[in-house]
C-alpha positions as CSV (number, residue, x, y, z in Angstrom):
1,X,0.0,-0.1,0.0
2,X,1.5,3.4,-1.1
3,X,1.2,6.4,0.7
4,X,0.7,9.8,-1.0
5,X,1.1,13.3,0.3
6,X,-0.4,16.0,-1.9
7,X,0.0,19.7,-1.4
8,X,-2.1,22.0,-3.1
9,X,-0.7,25.4,-3.3
10,X,-3.6,27.2,-4.8
11,X,-5.0,30.3,-2.5
12,X,-8.6,29.5,-3.9
13,X,-8.5,26.2,-1.9
14,X,-11.5,24.0,-2.8
15,X,-12.9,26.4,-5.2
16,X,-10.1,26.6,-7.6
17,X,-9.1,24.5,-10.8
18,X,-6.3,23.2,-9.1
19,X,-8.0,21.2,-6.6
20,X,-10.7,20.0,-9.1
21,X,-7.8,18.4,-11.4
22,X,-6.0,17.5,-8.1
23,X,-9.2,15.6,-6.4
24,X,-9.6,13.6,-9.5
25,X,-6.4,12.8,-9.7
26,X,-5.9,11.5,-6.2
27,X,-9.5,9.7,-6.2
28,X,-7.7,7.5,-9.0
29,X,-4.9,6.9,-6.7
30,X,-7.3,6.0,-4.0
31,X,-9.2,3.7,-6.2
32,X,-5.8,1.7,-6.9
33,X,-5.3,1.4,-3.3
34,X,-3.1,4.3,-2.1
35,X,-3.6,6.2,1.1
36,X,-3.8,9.9,0.4
37,X,-3.0,12.7,2.6
38,X,-3.7,16.4,1.1
39,X,-3.4,19.8,2.8
40,X,-3.6,23.5,1.4
41,X,-0.6,25.4,1.6
42,X,-2.5,28.6,2.3
43,X,-4.2,27.3,5.2
44,X,-0.9,26.3,7.1
45,X,0.8,29.0,9.6
46,X,4.3,28.8,8.4
47,X,7.2,31.1,8.8
48,X,9.3,31.7,6.1
49,X,12.9,29.9,5.8
50,X,15.6,32.2,7.1
51,X,18.3,30.4,5.5
52,X,20.7,30.2,8.7
53,X,21.2,26.1,8.0
54,X,20.0,25.5,11.6
55,X,18.3,22.2,10.3
56,X,22.0,21.1,8.9
57,X,24.6,22.3,11.0
58,X,23.3,22.8,14.4
59,X,20.1,20.0,14.8
60,X,20.3,18.0,11.7
61,X,16.7,17.6,10.4
62,X,15.4,19.9,12.7
63,X,13.8,23.4,11.8
64,X,14.5,26.5,13.8
65,X,10.6,27.4,13.6
66,X,7.9,26.3,15.6
67,X,4.7,26.1,13.6
68,X,2.4,24.1,11.3
69,X,5.2,22.2,9.8
70,X,6.3,20.4,12.7
71,X,3.1,18.4,12.7
72,X,3.4,18.0,8.7
73,X,7.0,16.5,8.6
74,X,6.2,13.2,9.9
75,X,3.2,12.8,7.4
76,X,5.3,13.9,4.6
77,X,8.4,11.5,5.8
78,X,5.8,8.7,5.5
79,X,4.8,9.1,1.9
80,X,6.4,7.1,-1.0
81,X,5.1,9.9,-3.3
82,X,4.9,13.6,-3.1
83,X,2.5,15.5,-5.4
84,X,3.2,19.1,-5.7
85,X,0.1,20.8,-7.1
86,X,-0.1,24.6,-8.0
87,X,-1.5,27.1,-10.4
88,X,1.2,29.3,-12.3
89,X,1.8,32.4,-10.8
90,X,5.1,34.3,-11.3
91,X,5.9,31.6,-11.0
92,X,4.4,30.1,-7.8
93,X,1.8,31.1,-5.1
94,X,3.7,32.7,-2.0
95,X,2.5,29.8,0.7
96,X,3.3,27.0,-1.7
97,X,7.0,28.6,-2.1
98,X,7.2,28.9,1.7
99,X,6.1,25.1,1.8
100,X,8.8,24.1,-0.8
101,X,11.7,26.0,1.1
102,X,10.5,24.6,4.3
103,X,11.2,21.1,3.1
104,X,14.7,21.8,3.7
105,X,15.0,20.0,7.2
106,X,14.2,16.6,5.1
107,X,17.0,17.1,2.9
108,X,20.2,15.5,3.9
109,X,23.5,17.5,4.5
110,X,25.8,15.2,2.6
111,X,26.3,16.6,-1.1
112,X,27.8,15.1,-4.2
113,X,28.2,16.0,-7.5
114,X,26.2,14.5,-10.5
115,X,26.3,15.3,-14.2
116,X,28.4,18.6,-13.3
117,X,25.7,19.7,-10.7
118,X,25.9,19.9,-7.1
119,X,23.3,17.6,-5.6
120,X,22.1,16.1,-2.2
121,X,19.3,13.5,-1.2
122,X,16.6,13.2,1.2
123,X,17.5,12.0,4.8
124,X,17.4,8.2,5.4
125,X,14.1,8.6,7.6
126,X,12.4,10.2,4.3
127,X,10.6,7.5,2.1
128,X,9.7,9.6,-0.7
129,X,10.7,8.0,-4.1
130,X,8.8,9.9,-6.5
131,X,7.8,13.5,-6.9
132,X,5.0,14.5,-9.5
133,X,4.0,18.0,-10.4
134,X,0.2,18.8,-11.1
135,X,-0.4,22.4,-12.5
136,X,-2.7,24.4,-13.8
137,X,-2.9,27.9,-15.6
138,X,-5.2,30.5,-17.4
139,X,-3.4,30.8,-20.7
140,X,-3.9,28.7,-23.6
141,X,-0.6,27.3,-24.2
142,X,1.3,24.2,-22.5
143,X,4.4,26.3,-22.7
144,X,3.2,28.5,-20.2
145,X,4.0,25.8,-17.7
146,X,7.8,25.8,-18.5
147,X,9.1,27.9,-15.4
148,X,7.1,25.7,-13.1
149,X,7.9,22.7,-14.3
150,X,11.8,23.5,-14.4
151,X,11.5,24.5,-10.7
152,X,10.1,21.0,-9.7
153,X,12.2,19.1,-11.8
154,X,15.4,20.8,-10.5
155,X,14.2,20.0,-6.8
156,X,13.5,16.6,-7.8
157,X,17.0,16.3,-9.1
158,X,18.3,18.0,-6.0
159,X,16.9,15.5,-3.5
160,X,18.0,12.6,-5.9
161,X,14.6,10.7,-6.4
162,X,12.7,10.3,-9.4
163,X,10.5,12.7,-11.2
164,X,7.2,11.0,-11.7
165,X,5.8,13.5,-14.5
166,X,3.9,16.6,-15.2
167,X,0.4,16.6,-15.0
168,X,-0.7,19.8,-16.8
169,X,-4.1,21.5,-17.6
170,X,-3.5,24.8,-19.7
171,X,-6.7,27.4,-20.0
172,X,-8.2,25.5,-17.0
173,X,-11.1,27.8,-16.5
174,X,-12.7,26.3,-19.6
175,X,-13.2,22.8,-17.8
176,X,-16.3,24.8,-16.5
177,X,-18.9,27.1,-17.9
178,X,-21.0,29.0,-15.5
179,X,-19.9,26.8,-12.4
180,X,-20.7,23.7,-14.0
181,X,-17.9,21.2,-15.4
182,X,-18.6,20.9,-19.1
183,X,-18.4,17.5,-21.1
184,X,-15.0,18.1,-22.3
185,X,-14.0,19.1,-18.6
186,X,-15.4,15.8,-17.4
187,X,-13.1,14.1,-20.2
188,X,-10.1,15.9,-18.6
189,X,-11.0,14.9,-15.1
190,X,-11.6,11.3,-16.2
191,X,-8.3,11.2,-17.6
192,X,-6.9,12.8,-14.5
193,X,-8.4,9.7,-12.5
194,X,-6.9,7.6,-14.8
195,X,-3.5,9.0,-14.4
196,X,-3.7,8.8,-10.8
197,X,-4.6,5.2,-10.9
198,X,-2.0,4.2,-13.4
199,X,0.5,6.2,-11.3
200,X,0.0,3.8,-8.3
201,X,-0.4,0.8,-10.4
202,X,2.6,1.1,-12.8
203,X,4.6,3.9,-11.5
204,X,4.2,5.7,-14.5
205,X,1.6,7.9,-16.4
206,X,1.4,7.0,-20.0
207,X,2.0,9.9,-22.5
208,X,-1.7,9.5,-24.0
209,X,-3.6,10.1,-20.7
210,X,-1.1,13.3,-20.3
211,X,-2.2,14.6,-23.6
212,X,-5.9,13.9,-23.0
213,X,-5.5,15.9,-19.7
214,X,-4.0,18.7,-21.7
215,X,-6.0,18.6,-24.6
216,X,-7.4,21.8,-26.1
217,X,-10.9,22.9,-24.8
218,X,-11.0,26.1,-27.0
219,X,-8.8,27.6,-29.8
220,X,-6.0,30.1,-28.8
221,X,-7.9,32.9,-30.7
222,X,-11.3,32.0,-28.9
223,X,-9.3,32.4,-25.7
224,X,-7.7,35.6,-26.2
225,X,-11.0,37.1,-27.3
226,X,-12.9,35.9,-24.5
227,X,-10.5,37.0,-21.8
228,X,-9.8,40.2,-23.3
229,X,-13.4,40.8,-23.3
230,X,-13.6,39.9,-19.8
231,X,-10.9,42.3,-18.9
232,X,-12.6,45.2,-21.0
233,X,-16.0,44.7,-19.4
234,X,-14.7,44.6,-16.1
235,X,-12.8,47.9,-16.8
236,X,-16.1,49.4,-18.0
237,X,-17.9,48.4,-14.9
238,X,-15.6,50.0,-12.7
239,X,-15.7,53.3,-14.3
240,X,-19.4,53.4,-14.2
């Protein structure tokens, strides 16, 4: 039985597109027998990392701060799979970035060089073997995820575990219309459930399923016209 720890970095919590996609993905994992633990970074009382290396040089593995991360560290250590879910900001929401920084106590202080880069690894009491990115964005193109994906891939390389894949949903707002999930939106969510199920059963997600999740729901031109009209209408309303 695999344990999964997922953090939703969206400040919109349950109402956001990230949670809509993440919930389907985690349901698929649970249907395959995984035990899932999920938190919202925006609901955590977390202090920012101050970078003094207390968790490396003074008390190895122990953060200098006393806050909500104390209760999360044992739960994170228990998980074999870490799911990092986030909307694209510039590039990450604030609380989600703080959460990532506060994972530092889980990383060992022994460094090595791999392919010309300085790397380390999780401490021996951390079970994480795979990290998965699940991300949503409002813009049309899949390339809008490049920076976020690079950040998470780099972190995965730093801690010397396997990158389990990128579950990406561009122009995520169009999964719903007037608050209700559309037919195409349901196709995306069903594919996300299959992705979670497949991840637990086989340790990977097929490219075909990832393409289904990222399928175009509207043309780029239609999206641009729609968003620009929304912004114009909002601006006009504020001026009245």
